[in-house]
PANU-143228 format. One line per field, with one value per atom (N, C-alpha, C, CB): x, y, z; atom name; residue in one letter; residue number from 1. Coordinates in nm, 3 decimals. Glycine has a CB too. Layout:
<rs>
c1 [X, ...]
c2 [Y, ...]
c3 [Z, ...]
name [CA, ...]
resn [A, ...]
resi [NUM, ...]
</rs>
This chain:
<rs>
c1 [36.840, 36.963, 36.999, 36.948, 37.124, 37.161, 37.205, 37.271, 37.167, 37.198, 37.346, 37.107, 37.415, 37.558, 37.584, 37.638, 37.693, 37.738, 37.888, 37.706, 37.932, 38.075, 38.107, 38.115, 38.210, 38.252, 38.392, 38.249, 38.407, 38.537, 38.584, 38.530, 38.706, 38.760, 38.880, 38.801, 38.876, 38.982, 39.014, 39.107, 38.917, 38.931, 39.019, 38.984, 39.081, 39.172, 39.157, 39.311, 39.081, 39.059, 38.913, 39.096, 38.890, 38.753, 38.724, 38.730, 38.601, 38.555, 38.414, 38.560, 38.379, 38.242, 38.182, 38.238, 38.056, 37.984, 37.846, 37.974, 37.792, 37.652, 37.572, 37.629, 37.443, 37.355, 37.366, 37.208, 37.377, 37.386, 37.514, 37.382, 37.626, 37.752, 37.740, 37.867, 37.676, 37.659, 37.571, 37.596, 37.462, 37.371, 37.436, 37.244, 37.536, 37.602, 37.713, 37.659, 37.742, 37.845, 37.810, 37.862, 37.912, 37.894, 37.912, 37.997, 37.802, 37.803, 37.708, 37.765, 37.756, 37.673, 37.672, 37.726, 37.555, 37.544, 37.546, 37.416, 37.617, 37.622, 37.569, 37.765, 37.501, 37.435, 37.525, 37.390, 37.461, 37.533, 37.623, 37.616, 37.588, 37.668, 37.787, 37.717, 37.796, 37.907, 37.863, 37.957, 37.960, 37.932, 38.059, 37.876, 38.041, 38.152, 38.138, 38.152, 38.248, 38.245, 38.349, 38.270, 38.309, 38.403, 38.419, 38.353, 38.544, 38.571, 38.700, 38.582, 38.697, 38.813, 38.879, 38.916, 38.795, 38.839, 38.914, 38.928, 38.890, 38.949, 38.835, 39.037, 38.863, 38.763, 38.791, 38.761, 38.685, 38.698, 38.592, 38.684, 38.634, 38.540, 38.521, 38.591, 38.396, 38.367, 38.281, 38.296, 38.297, 38.220, 38.192, 38.295, 38.066, 38.028, 38.056, 37.878, 38.142, 38.179, 38.096, 38.327, 38.085, 38.008, 37.927, 38.101, 37.810, 37.723, 37.663, 37.612, 37.683, 37.619, 37.529, 37.725, 37.411, 37.323, 37.289, 37.196, 37.254, 37.214, 37.329, 37.160, 37.451, 37.568, 37.622, 37.678, 37.569, 37.614, 37.764, 37.581, 37.809, 37.948, 37.953, 38.026, 38.052, 38.058, 38.204, 37.992, 38.224, 38.354, 38.333, 38.408, 38.412, 38.399, 38.534, 38.344, 38.534, 38.656, 38.650, 38.671, 38.760, 38.774, 38.897, 38.785, 38.876, 38.985, 39.062, 39.081, 38.989, 39.043, 39.106, 39.144, 39.106, 39.164, 39.051, 39.250, 39.055, 38.945, 38.953, 38.944, 38.837, 38.828, 38.713, 38.807, 38.738, 38.633, 38.575, 38.689, 38.443, 38.378, 38.267, 38.322, 38.265, 38.158, 38.097, 38.212, 37.964, 37.893, 37.813, 37.800, 37.832, 37.758, 37.668, 37.855, 37.541, 37.450, 37.448, 37.307, 37.365, 37.362, 37.328, 37.261, 37.236, 37.200, 37.319, 37.080, 37.391, 37.511, 37.613, 37.573, 37.633, 37.730, 37.689, 37.744, 37.561, 37.512, 37.531, 37.363, 37.499, 37.516, 37.664, 37.462, 37.751, 37.895, 37.943, 37.973, 37.895, 37.934, 37.892, 37.872, 37.777, 37.727, 37.793, 37.576, 37.875, 37.944, 37.855, 38.001, 37.749, 37.657, 37.683, 37.510, 37.631, 37.644, 37.516, 37.765, 37.458, 37.336, 37.365, 37.273, 37.480, 37.514, 37.530, 37.641, 37.589, 37.611, 37.479, 37.702, 37.378, 37.250, 37.167, 37.172, 37.200, 37.120, 37.190, 37.090, 37.137, 37.186, 37.067, 37.245, 37.079, 36.966, 36.979, 36.962, 36.878, 36.876, 36.773, 36.848, 36.671, 36.562, 36.565, 36.426, 36.567, 36.558, 36.412, 36.657, 36.345, 36.203, 36.183, 36.119, 36.074, 36.042, 36.012, 35.922, 36.083, 36.058, 35.927, 36.173, 35.876, 35.752, 35.700, 35.776, 35.573, 35.522, 35.587, 35.369, 35.604, 35.664, 35.682, 35.796, 35.764, 35.788, 35.936, 35.744, 35.967, 36.106, 36.157, 36.119, 36.256, 36.311, 36.428, 36.355, 36.502, 36.619, 36.656, 36.737, 36.695, 36.747, 36.891, 36.660, 36.986, 37.127, 37.200, 37.195, 37.128, 37.189, 37.102, 37.207, 37.163, 37.088, 37.124, 37.117, 37.051, 37.075, 37.219, 36.976, 37.285, 37.422, 37.529, 37.444, 37.490, 37.588, 37.642, 37.525, 37.773, 37.832, 37.827, 37.980, 37.783, 37.774, 37.848, 37.625, 37.895, 37.960, 37.865, 38.098, 37.881, 37.797, 37.803, 37.842, 37.687, 37.680, 37.666, 37.800, 37.684, 37.666, 37.521, 37.708, 37.498, 37.363, 37.294, 37.366, 37.170, 37.092, 36.983, 37.030, 36.905, 36.798, 36.757, 36.677, 36.679, 36.630, 36.478, 36.678, 36.423, 36.279, 36.232, 36.242, 36.134, 36.077, 35.955, 36.040, 35.956, 35.843, 35.824, 35.867, 35.703, 35.670, 35.756, 35.691, 35.771, 35.845, 35.992, 35.781, 36.045, 36.187, 36.246, 36.210, 36.370, 36.439, 36.516, 36.534, 36.494, 36.562, 36.646, 36.459, 36.776, 36.864, 36.879, 37.003, 36.840, 36.855, 36.990, 36.738, 37.062, 37.196, 37.203, 37.296, 37.308, 37.328, 37.359, 37.443, 37.288, 37.311, 37.436, 37.191, 37.490, 37.608, 37.669, 37.571, 37.788, 37.849, 37.769, 37.999, 37.753, 37.680, 37.661, 37.546, 37.576, 37.544, 37.394, 37.589, 37.354, 37.211, 37.153, 37.189, 37.059, 36.995, 36.886, 36.935, 36.805, 36.700, 36.655, 36.581, 36.610, 36.555, 36.407, 36.629, 36.321, 36.177, 36.102, 36.120, 36.171, 36.105, 36.182, 36.094, 36.118, 36.186, 36.153, 36.144, 36.233, 36.217, 36.075, 36.321, 36.014, 35.880, 35.769, 35.857, 35.804, 35.705, 35.669, 35.757, 35.542, 35.496, 35.501, 35.352, 35.550, 35.563, 35.491, 35.711, 35.452, 35.388, 35.492, 35.273, 35.459, 35.546, 35.568, 35.485, 35.692, 35.734, 35.733, 35.646, 35.710, 35.714, 35.860, 35.654, 35.880, 36.014, 36.066, 36.013, 36.185, 36.245, 36.362, 36.293, 36.451, 36.573, 36.600, 36.695, 36.640, 36.685, 36.835, 36.612, 36.904, 37.048, 37.083, 37.120, 37.199, 37.250, 37.367, 37.290]
c2 [0.223, 0.153, 0.061, 0.073, 0.068, -0.013, -0.153, 0.054, -0.250, -0.390, -0.415, -0.484, -0.484, -0.510, -0.660, -0.441, -0.699, -0.837, -0.840, -0.904, -0.944, -0.968, -1.094, -0.981, -1.088, -1.201, -1.241, -1.167, -1.368, -1.422, -1.514, -1.500, -1.489, -1.566, -1.646, -1.473, -1.778, -1.871, -1.862, -1.843, -1.821, -1.819, -1.709, -1.947, -1.627, -1.527, -1.386, -1.572, -1.369, -1.236, -1.199, -1.230, -1.078, -1.035, -0.906, -1.014, -0.901, -0.785, -0.753, -0.808, -0.625, -0.586, -0.515, -0.494, -0.549, -0.492, -0.450, -0.591, -0.348, -0.314, -0.381, -0.159, -0.390, -0.449, -0.369, -0.453, -0.237, -0.152, -0.181, -0.004, -0.206, -0.238, -0.370, -0.244, -0.468, -0.598, -0.582, -0.701, -0.506, -0.487, -0.406, -0.418, -0.324, -0.240, -0.314, -0.118, -0.437, -0.513, -0.525, -0.652, -0.512, -0.531, -0.681, -0.444, -0.754, -0.900, -0.950, -0.959, -1.044, -1.104, -1.255, -1.068, -1.310, -1.454, -1.524, -1.491, -1.639, -1.714, -1.856, -1.718, -1.886, -2.015, -2.117, -2.069, -2.215, -2.323, -2.277, -2.395, -2.168, -2.117, -2.033, -2.230, -2.007, -1.926, -1.781, -1.983, -1.691, -1.548, -1.479, -1.483, -1.366, -1.281, -1.149, -1.259, -1.106, -0.985, -0.886, -1.020, -0.760, -0.652, -0.566, -0.567, -0.545, -0.462, -0.386, -0.548, -0.254, -0.168, -0.198, -0.185, -0.209, -0.236, -0.369, -0.124, -0.461, -0.596, -0.695, -0.629, -0.802, -0.904, -1.029, -0.939, -1.086, -1.206, -1.307, -1.173, -1.432, -1.541, -1.615, -1.637, -1.635, -1.703, -1.826, -1.608, -1.925, -2.049, -2.098, -2.157, -2.118, -2.175, -2.324, -2.146, -2.373, -2.515, -2.592, -2.529, -2.539, -2.603, -2.498, -2.679, -2.538, -2.446, -2.515, -2.393, -2.458, -2.502, -2.387, -2.542, -2.381, -2.266, -2.234, -2.290, -2.335, -2.310, -2.256, -2.437, -2.298, -2.249, -2.120, -2.356, -2.083, -1.967, -1.975, -1.836, -2.096, -2.111, -2.170, -2.202, -2.125, -2.158, -2.179, -2.048, -2.260, -2.269, -2.209, -2.418, -2.106, -2.033, -2.028, -1.888, -2.055, -2.040, -1.902, -2.156, -1.827, -1.698, -1.708, -1.578, -1.699, -1.717, -1.846, -1.595, -1.956, -2.091, -2.111, -2.123, -2.012, -2.023, -2.043, -1.895, -2.153, -2.178, -2.091, -2.324, -2.049, -1.970, -2.024, -1.818, -2.038, -2.075, -1.945, -2.167, -1.928, -1.802, -1.829, -1.731, -1.752, -1.760, -1.622, -1.809, -1.616, -1.489, -1.478, -1.475, -1.368, -1.342, -1.221, -1.319, -1.235, -1.121, -1.044, -1.168, -0.942, -0.859, -0.938, -0.747, -1.034, -1.115, -1.200, -1.206, -1.261, -1.338, -1.250, -1.400, -1.128, -1.035, -0.996, -0.910, -0.972, -0.936, -1.051, -0.896, -1.173, -1.291, -1.309, -1.419, -1.291, -1.303, -1.195, -1.293, -1.072, -0.960, -0.983, -0.830, -1.048, -1.076, -1.199, -1.095, -1.269, -1.387, -1.509, -1.357, -1.510, -1.623, -1.710, -1.575, -1.833, -1.924, -2.002, -2.018, -1.999, -2.077, -2.226, -2.039, -2.268, -2.409, -2.466, -2.431, -2.389, -2.439, -2.456, -2.344, -2.381, -2.387, -2.507, -2.261, -2.567, -2.677, -2.811, -2.656, -2.890, -3.026, -3.115, -3.050, -3.196, -3.279, -3.415, -3.292, -3.450, -3.579, -3.674, -3.560, -3.619, -3.701, -3.698, -3.651, -3.817, -3.829, -3.863, -3.939, -3.774, -3.793, -3.813, -3.673, -3.877, -3.902, -3.768, -4.000, -3.736, -3.611, -3.614, -3.579, -3.738, -3.756, -3.896, -3.737, -3.923, -4.058, -4.156, -4.062, -4.281, -4.379, -4.514, -4.329, -4.597, -4.734, -4.749, -4.837, -4.807, -4.831, -4.954, -4.852, -4.932, -5.041, -5.109, -4.989, -5.033, -5.089, -5.003, -5.101, -5.067, -4.998, -5.046, -5.026, -4.954, -4.990, -4.971, -4.912, -4.929, -4.912, -4.979, -4.762, -5.000, -5.054, -4.975, -5.207, -4.994, -4.924, -4.946, -4.971, -4.837, -4.845, -4.824, -4.976, -4.823, -4.801, -4.658, -4.828, -4.644, -4.512, -4.474, -4.509, -4.352, -4.305, -4.173, -4.290, -4.149, -4.023, -3.944, -4.048, -3.814, -3.730, -3.779, -3.582, -3.802, -3.847, -3.997, -3.802, -4.075, -4.221, -4.253, -4.290, -4.359, -4.401, -4.461, -4.501, -4.418, -4.471, -4.566, -4.357, -4.521, -4.604, -4.557, -4.602, -4.644, -4.611, -4.604, -4.715, -4.491, -4.466, -4.454, -4.337, -4.536, -4.524, -4.434, -4.664, -4.329, -4.235, -4.187, -4.115, -4.186, -4.140, -4.213, -3.987, -4.344, -4.431, -4.395, -4.426, -4.327, -4.294, -4.341, -4.141, -4.391, -4.432, -4.313, -4.552, -4.283, -4.173, -4.229, -4.067, -4.208, -4.255, -4.143, -4.299, -4.170, -4.071, -4.093, -4.081, -3.984, -3.991, -3.925, -3.927, -3.956, -3.898, -3.749, -3.971, -3.663, -3.520, -3.475, -3.445, -3.563, -3.531, -3.661, -3.436, -3.651, -3.766, -3.795, -3.740, -3.923, -3.956, -4.106, -3.887, -4.141, -4.280, -4.297, -4.322, -4.407, -4.435, -4.478, -4.547, -4.397, -4.426, -4.531, -4.298, -4.514, -4.613, -4.603, -4.594, -4.717, -4.725, -4.757, -4.835, -4.667, -4.677, -4.746, -4.541, -4.784, -4.847, -4.971, -4.748, -5.052, -5.169, -5.182, -5.297, -5.263, -5.285, -5.331, -5.388, -5.271, -5.308, -5.226, -5.451, -5.142, -5.061, -4.936, -5.021, -4.899, -4.775, -4.665, -4.791, -4.547, -4.435, -4.312, -4.402, -4.225, -4.099, -3.986, -4.068, -3.876, -3.758, -3.715, -3.642, -3.681, -3.634, -3.742, -3.522, -3.866, -3.975, -3.996, -4.107, -4.018, -4.043, -4.176, -4.041, -4.175, -4.296, -4.344, -4.269, -4.252, -4.285, -4.173, -4.307, -4.213, -4.116, -4.131, -4.137, -4.016, -4.017, -3.952, -3.946, -3.989, -3.926, -3.839, -4.030]
c3 [7.500, 7.533, 7.417, 7.665, 7.372, 7.258, 7.302, 7.178, 7.220, 7.247, 7.217, 7.163, 7.313, 7.297, 7.298, 7.408, 7.232, 7.228, 7.257, 7.090, 7.327, 7.345, 7.267, 7.498, 7.185, 7.104, 7.148, 6.951, 7.187, 7.225, 7.112, 7.364, 7.063, 6.952, 7.002, 6.834, 6.977, 7.018, 7.167, 6.938, 7.246, 7.391, 7.447, 7.435, 7.363, 7.418, 7.361, 7.397, 7.256, 7.200, 7.221, 7.048, 7.276, 7.301, 7.225, 7.452, 7.172, 7.099, 7.145, 6.945, 7.146, 7.179, 7.058, 7.304, 7.032, 6.919, 6.965, 6.803, 6.899, 6.919, 6.809, 6.920, 6.830, 6.727, 6.597, 6.776, 6.608, 6.490, 6.412, 6.531, 6.481, 6.412, 6.337, 6.513, 6.398, 6.333, 6.209, 6.431, 6.222, 6.108, 5.997, 6.154, 6.028, 5.928, 5.852, 5.994, 5.889, 5.818, 5.669, 5.880, 5.585, 5.441, 5.416, 5.356, 5.424, 5.420, 5.313, 5.557, 5.233, 5.129, 5.152, 4.986, 5.190, 5.211, 5.076, 5.289, 5.072, 4.946, 4.961, 4.895, 5.070, 5.089, 5.156, 4.957, 5.222, 5.287, 5.401, 5.187, 5.466, 5.576, 5.532, 5.659, 5.402, 5.350, 5.334, 5.214, 5.345, 5.325, 5.281, 5.455, 5.217, 5.173, 5.249, 5.016, 5.315, 5.397, 5.347, 5.547, 5.340, 5.309, 5.434, 5.187, 5.476, 5.594, 5.568, 5.725, 5.578, 5.554, 5.419, 5.667, 5.317, 5.179, 5.165, 5.132, 5.257, 5.248, 5.234, 5.374, 5.157, 5.130, 5.214, 4.980, 5.273, 5.355, 5.311, 5.506, 5.290, 5.263, 5.394, 5.148, 5.434, 5.560, 5.534, 5.660, 5.622, 5.612, 5.753, 5.526, 5.786, 5.915, 5.911, 5.948, 6.003, 6.007, 6.108, 6.041, 6.231, 6.338, 6.410, 6.438, 6.456, 6.527, 6.648, 6.433, 6.766, 6.889, 6.932, 7.002, 6.872, 6.886, 7.031, 6.809, 7.110, 7.248, 7.333, 7.311, 7.303, 7.375, 7.313, 7.377, 7.199, 7.121, 7.091, 7.196, 7.051, 7.011, 6.870, 7.111, 6.794, 6.652, 6.610, 6.568, 6.508, 6.442, 6.303, 6.435, 6.274, 6.148, 6.079, 6.172, 5.950, 5.871, 5.805, 5.762, 5.821, 5.755, 5.667, 5.859, 5.535, 5.438, 5.469, 5.440, 5.492, 5.516, 5.653, 5.412, 5.740, 5.874, 5.976, 5.910, 6.056, 6.150, 6.276, 6.190, 6.326, 6.449, 6.533, 6.417, 6.663, 6.759, 6.812, 6.876, 6.796, 6.832, 6.933, 6.706, 7.042, 7.142, 7.152, 7.283, 7.142, 7.143, 7.272, 7.019, 7.344, 7.468, 7.446, 7.588, 7.487, 7.475, 7.607, 7.436, 7.618, 7.738, 7.864, 7.721, 7.853, 7.969, 8.014, 7.937, 7.919, 7.953, 8.023, 7.825, 7.973, 8.032, 8.173, 7.945, 8.195, 8.328, 8.426, 8.321, 8.384, 8.469, 8.504, 8.398, 8.406, 8.430, 8.526, 8.297, 8.507, 8.592, 8.738, 8.540, 8.756, 8.891, 8.953, 8.888, 8.874, 8.925, 8.935, 9.058, 8.859, 8.859, 8.738, 8.861, 8.743, 8.630, 8.616, 8.647, 8.497, 8.474, 8.478, 8.341, 8.427, 8.423, 8.563, 8.343, 8.654, 8.790, 8.864, 8.866, 8.826, 8.896, 8.853, 8.872, 8.741, 8.690, 8.711, 8.542, 8.804, 8.823, 8.794, 8.968, 8.690, 8.648, 8.715, 8.493, 8.795, 8.863, 8.803, 9.010, 8.739, 8.685, 8.533, 8.737, 8.473, 8.328, 8.299, 8.270, 8.226, 8.196, 8.047, 8.247, 8.012, 7.871, 7.802, 7.857, 7.693, 7.623, 7.543, 7.531, 7.520, 7.444, 7.474, 7.289, 7.448, 7.470, 7.373, 7.456, 7.417, 7.329, 7.394, 7.280, 7.331, 7.374, 7.406, 7.265, 7.523, 7.562, 7.485, 7.718, 7.397, 7.317, 7.387, 7.182, 7.468, 7.534, 7.654, 7.436, 7.764, 7.881, 7.896, 8.011, 7.890, 7.886, 8.018, 7.780, 8.124, 8.256, 8.361, 8.288, 8.479, 8.592, 8.716, 8.612, 8.822, 8.947, 8.992, 9.056, 9.032, 9.080, 8.975, 9.143, 8.845, 8.739, 8.744, 8.601, 8.724, 8.710, 8.563, 8.764, 8.536, 8.397, 8.382, 8.354, 8.263, 8.228, 8.139, 8.155, 8.139, 8.054, 7.910, 8.062, 7.849, 7.710, 7.694, 7.637, 7.803, 7.794, 7.761, 7.927, 7.682, 7.647, 7.769, 7.530, 7.793, 7.905, 7.857, 7.984, 7.758, 7.706, 7.568, 7.801, 7.501, 7.367, 7.374, 7.260, 7.330, 7.330, 7.185, 7.412, 7.147, 7.013, 7.024, 6.953, 6.944, 6.942, 6.799, 7.039, 6.753, 6.618, 6.513, 6.607, 6.531, 6.438, 6.426, 6.303, 6.529, 6.532, 6.663, 6.513, 6.659, 6.779, 6.834, 6.752, 6.962, 7.028, 7.142, 7.081, 7.136, 7.241, 7.343, 7.184, 7.467, 7.574, 7.640, 7.679, 7.663, 7.719, 7.855, 7.624, 7.929, 8.062, 8.048, 8.138, 8.121, 8.112, 8.187, 8.164, 8.273, 8.354, 8.404, 8.473, 8.462, 8.528, 8.654, 8.561, 8.688, 8.810, 8.824, 8.812, 8.919, 8.947, 8.929, 9.092, 8.866, 8.846, 8.981, 8.735, 9.031, 9.159, 9.142, 9.221, 9.037, 9.009, 8.864, 9.104, 8.812, 8.676, 8.693, 8.587, 8.646, 8.669, 8.556, 8.689, 8.447, 8.331, 8.290, 8.212, 8.207, 8.153, 8.005, 8.229, 7.936, 7.793, 7.763, 7.742, 7.658, 7.616, 7.681, 7.646, 7.776, 7.847, 7.767, 7.987, 7.771, 7.708, 7.812, 7.649, 7.771, 7.864, 7.811, 7.890, 7.903, 7.870, 7.872, 7.969, 7.808, 7.811, 7.956, 7.727, 7.989, 8.121, 8.228, 8.164, 8.190, 8.288, 8.331, 8.228, 8.461, 8.515, 8.463, 8.670, 8.405, 8.349, 8.436, 8.205, 8.470, 8.545, 8.645, 8.449, 8.768, 8.868, 8.883, 9.005, 8.897, 8.917, 9.049, 8.800, 9.103, 9.226, 9.191, 9.333]
name [N, CA, C, CB, N, CA, C, CB, N, CA, C, CB, N, CA, C, CB, N, CA, C, CB, N, CA, C, CB, N, CA, C, CB, N, CA, C, CB, N, CA, C, CB, N, CA, C, CB, N, CA, C, CB, N, CA, C, CB, N, CA, C, CB, N, CA, C, CB, N, CA, C, CB, N, CA, C, CB, N, CA, C, CB, N, CA, C, CB, N, CA, C, CB, N, CA, C, CB, N, CA, C, CB, N, CA, C, CB, N, CA, C, CB, N, CA, C, CB, N, CA, C, CB, N, CA, C, CB, N, CA, C, CB, N, CA, C, CB, N, CA, C, CB, N, CA, C, CB, N, CA, C, CB, N, CA, C, CB, N, CA, C, CB, N, CA, C, CB, N, CA, C, CB, N, CA, C, CB, N, CA, C, CB, N, CA, C, CB, N, CA, C, CB, N, CA, C, CB, N, CA, C, CB, N, CA, C, CB, N, CA, C, CB, N, CA, C, CB, N, CA, C, CB, N, CA, C, CB, N, CA, C, CB, N, CA, C, CB, N, CA, C, CB, N, CA, C, CB, N, CA, C, CB, N, CA, C, CB, N, CA, C, CB, N, CA, C, CB, N, CA, C, CB, N, CA, C, CB, N, CA, C, CB, N, CA, C, CB, N, CA, C, CB, N, CA, C, CB, N, CA, C, CB, N, CA, C, CB, N, CA, C, CB, N, CA, C, CB, N, CA, C, CB, N, CA, C, CB, N, CA, C, CB, N, CA, C, CB, N, CA, C, CB, N, CA, C, CB, N, CA, C, CB, N, CA, C, CB, N, CA, C, CB, N, CA, C, CB, N, CA, C, CB, N, CA, C, CB, N, CA, C, CB, N, CA, C, CB, N, CA, C, CB, N, CA, C, CB, N, CA, C, CB, N, CA, C, CB, N, CA, C, CB, N, CA, C, CB, N, CA, C, CB, N, CA, C, CB, N, CA, C, CB, N, CA, C, CB, N, CA, C, CB, N, CA, C, CB, N, CA, C, CB, N, CA, C, CB, N, CA, C, CB, N, CA, C, CB, N, CA, C, CB, N, CA, C, CB, N, CA, C, CB, N, CA, C, CB, N, CA, C, CB, N, CA, C, CB, N, CA, C, CB, N, CA, C, CB, N, CA, C, CB, N, CA, C, CB, N, CA, C, CB, N, CA, C, CB, N, CA, C, CB, N, CA, C, CB, N, CA, C, CB, N, CA, C, CB, N, CA, C, CB, N, CA, C, CB, N, CA, C, CB, N, CA, C, CB, N, CA, C, CB, N, CA, C, CB, N, CA, C, CB, N, CA, C, CB, N, CA, C, CB, N, CA, C, CB, N, CA, C, CB, N, CA, C, CB, N, CA, C, CB, N, CA, C, CB, N, CA, C, CB, N, CA, C, CB, N, CA, C, CB, N, CA, C, CB, N, CA, C, CB, N, CA, C, CB, N, CA, C, CB, N, CA, C, CB, N, CA, C, CB, N, CA, C, CB, N, CA, C, CB, N, CA, C, CB, N, CA, C, CB, N, CA, C, CB, N, CA, C, CB, N, CA, C, CB, N, CA, C, CB, N, CA, C, CB, N, CA, C, CB, N, CA, C, CB, N, CA, C, CB, N, CA, C, CB, N, CA, C, CB, N, CA, C, CB, N, CA, C, CB, N, CA, C, CB, N, CA, C, CB, N, CA, C, CB, N, CA, C, CB, N, CA, C, CB, N, CA, C, CB, N, CA, C, CB, N, CA, C, CB, N, CA, C, CB, N, CA, C, CB, N, CA, C, CB, N, CA, C, CB]
resn [X, X, X, X, X, X, X, X, X, X, X, X, X, X, X, X, X, X, X, X, X, X, X, X, X, X, X, X, X, X, X, X, X, X, X, X, X, X, X, X, X, X, X, X, X, X, X, X, X, X, X, X, X, X, X, X, X, X, X, X, X, X, X, X, X, X, X, X, X, X, X, X, X, X, X, X, X, X, X, X, X, X, X, X, X, X, X, X, X, X, X, X, X, X, X, X, X, X, X, X, X, X, X, X, X, X, X, X, X, X, X, X, X, X, X, X, X, X, X, X, X, X, X, X, X, X, X, X, X, X, X, X, X, X, X, X, X, X, X, X, X, X, X, X, X, X, X, X, X, X, X, X, X, X, X, X, X, X, X, X, X, X, X, X, X, X, X, X, X, X, X, X, X, X, X, X, X, X, X, X, X, X, X, X, X, X, X, X, X, X, X, X, X, X, X, X, X, X, X, X, X, X, X, X, X, X, X, X, X, X, X, X, X, X, X, X, X, X, X, X, X, X, X, X, X, X, X, X, X, X, X, X, X, X, X, X, X, X, X, X, X, X, X, X, X, X, X, X, X, X, X, X, X, X, X, X, X, X, X, X, X, X, X, X, X, X, X, X, X, X, X, X, X, X, X, X, X, X, X, X, X, X, X, X, X, X, X, X, X, X, X, X, X, X, X, X, X, X, X, X, X, X, X, X, X, X, X, X, X, X, X, X, X, X, X, X, X, X, X, X, X, X, X, X, X, X, X, X, X, X, X, X, X, X, X, X, X, X, X, X, X, X, X, X, X, X, X, X, X, X, X, X, X, X, X, X, X, X, X, X, X, X, X, X, X, X, X, X, X, X, X, X, X, X, X, X, X, X, X, X, X, X, X, X, X, X, X, X, X, X, X, X, X, X, X, X, X, X, X, X, X, X, X, X, X, X, X, X, X, X, X, X, X, X, X, X, X, X, X, X, X, X, X, X, X, X, X, X, X, X, X, X, X, X, X, X, X, X, X, X, X, X, X, X, X, X, X, X, X, X, X, X, X, X, X, X, X, X, X, X, X, X, X, X, X, X, X, X, X, X, X, X, X, X, X, X, X, X, X, X, X, X, X, X, X, X, X, X, X, X, X, X, X, X, X, X, X, X, X, X, X, X, X, X, X, X, X, X, X, X, X, X, X, X, X, X, X, X, X, X, X, X, X, X, X, X, X, X, X, X, X, X, X, X, X, X, X, X, X, X, X, X, X, X, X, X, X, X, X, X, X, X, X, X, X, X, X, X, X, X, X, X, X, X, X, X, X, X, X, X, X, X, X, X, X, X, X, X, X, X, X, X, X, X, X, X, X, X, X, X, X, X, X, X, X, X, X, X, X, X, X, X, X, X, X, X, X, X, X, X, X, X, X, X, X, X, X, X, X, X, X, X, X, X, X, X, X, X, X, X, X, X, X, X, X, X, X, X, X, X, X, X, X, X]
resi [1, 1, 1, 1, 2, 2, 2, 2, 3, 3, 3, 3, 4, 4, 4, 4, 5, 5, 5, 5, 6, 6, 6, 6, 7, 7, 7, 7, 8, 8, 8, 8, 9, 9, 9, 9, 10, 10, 10, 10, 11, 11, 11, 11, 12, 12, 12, 12, 13, 13, 13, 13, 14, 14, 14, 14, 15, 15, 15, 15, 16, 16, 16, 16, 17, 17, 17, 17, 18, 18, 18, 18, 19, 19, 19, 19, 20, 20, 20, 20, 21, 21, 21, 21, 22, 22, 22, 22, 23, 23, 23, 23, 24, 24, 24, 24, 25, 25, 25, 25, 26, 26, 26, 26, 27, 27, 27, 27, 28, 28, 28, 28, 29, 29, 29, 29, 30, 30, 30, 30, 31, 31, 31, 31, 32, 32, 32, 32, 33, 33, 33, 33, 34, 34, 34, 34, 35, 35, 35, 35, 36, 36, 36, 36, 37, 37, 37, 37, 38, 38, 38, 38, 39, 39, 39, 39, 40, 40, 40, 40, 41, 41, 41, 41, 42, 42, 42, 42, 43, 43, 43, 43, 44, 44, 44, 44, 45, 45, 45, 45, 46, 46, 46, 46, 47, 47, 47, 47, 48, 48, 48, 48, 49, 49, 49, 49, 50, 50, 50, 50, 51, 51, 51, 51, 52, 52, 52, 52, 53, 53, 53, 53, 54, 54, 54, 54, 55, 55, 55, 55, 56, 56, 56, 56, 57, 57, 57, 57, 58, 58, 58, 58, 59, 59, 59, 59, 60, 60, 60, 60, 61, 61, 61, 61, 62, 62, 62, 62, 63, 63, 63, 63, 64, 64, 64, 64, 65, 65, 65, 65, 66, 66, 66, 66, 67, 67, 67, 67, 68, 68, 68, 68, 69, 69, 69, 69, 70, 70, 70, 70, 71, 71, 71, 71, 72, 72, 72, 72, 73, 73, 73, 73, 74, 74, 74, 74, 75, 75, 75, 75, 76, 76, 76, 76, 77, 77, 77, 77, 78, 78, 78, 78, 79, 79, 79, 79, 80, 80, 80, 80, 81, 81, 81, 81, 82, 82, 82, 82, 83, 83, 83, 83, 84, 84, 84, 84, 85, 85, 85, 85, 86, 86, 86, 86, 87, 87, 87, 87, 88, 88, 88, 88, 89, 89, 89, 89, 90, 90, 90, 90, 91, 91, 91, 91, 92, 92, 92, 92, 93, 93, 93, 93, 94, 94, 94, 94, 95, 95, 95, 95, 96, 96, 96, 96, 97, 97, 97, 97, 98, 98, 98, 98, 99, 99, 99, 99, 100, 100, 100, 100, 101, 101, 101, 101, 102, 102, 102, 102, 103, 103, 103, 103, 104, 104, 104, 104, 105, 105, 105, 105, 106, 106, 106, 106, 107, 107, 107, 107, 108, 108, 108, 108, 109, 109, 109, 109, 110, 110, 110, 110, 111, 111, 111, 111, 112, 112, 112, 112, 113, 113, 113, 113, 114, 114, 114, 114, 115, 115, 115, 115, 116, 116, 116, 116, 117, 117, 117, 117, 118, 118, 118, 118, 119, 119, 119, 119, 120, 120, 120, 120, 121, 121, 121, 121, 122, 122, 122, 122, 123, 123, 123, 123, 124, 124, 124, 124, 125, 125, 125, 125, 126, 126, 126, 126, 127, 127, 127, 127, 128, 128, 128, 128, 129, 129, 129, 129, 130, 130, 130, 130, 131, 131, 131, 131, 132, 132, 132, 132, 133, 133, 133, 133, 134, 134, 134, 134, 135, 135, 135, 135, 136, 136, 136, 136, 137, 137, 137, 137, 138, 138, 138, 138, 139, 139, 139, 139, 140, 140, 140, 140, 141, 141, 141, 141, 142, 142, 142, 142, 143, 143, 143, 143, 144, 144, 144, 144, 145, 145, 145, 145, 146, 146, 146, 146, 147, 147, 147, 147, 148, 148, 148, 148, 149, 149, 149, 149, 150, 150, 150, 150, 151, 151, 151, 151, 152, 152, 152, 152, 153, 153, 153, 153, 154, 154, 154, 154, 155, 155, 155, 155, 156, 156, 156, 156, 157, 157, 157, 157, 158, 158, 158, 158, 159, 159, 159, 159, 160, 160, 160, 160, 161, 161, 161, 161]
</rs>
């Protein structure tokens, strides 16, 4: 069975490719996210502007014109065909320490309303400050740590409702 990809460009144009078609592209990488592509005797200069690897979405300039590109693999296509959504299944209520460290600052308290991306706390780990942000809109149910406290990996820091 051949591997297939669906590519959506600017949210309204869709293309399907096989892995073999992608590998057969006449493409010459030139470093720094740039590449030169030949297709149907036409030359295209490409430059990767933004990359959201986990979401498989990219902003690419082709001959100086920007394009928003989203790539779906076979699993994404199957999930879409079944009417399921991985994002809808994941509701994060517990903010846990990604690594052991020291709490430098707690910027929320119980009952605070937060929006996705709002700063919750600052964790110092391996001599680096890591700002943990809200994974979604919600209300802070409880704060389990305070400034100056040492935490272990996976320790519960904040609960959200």
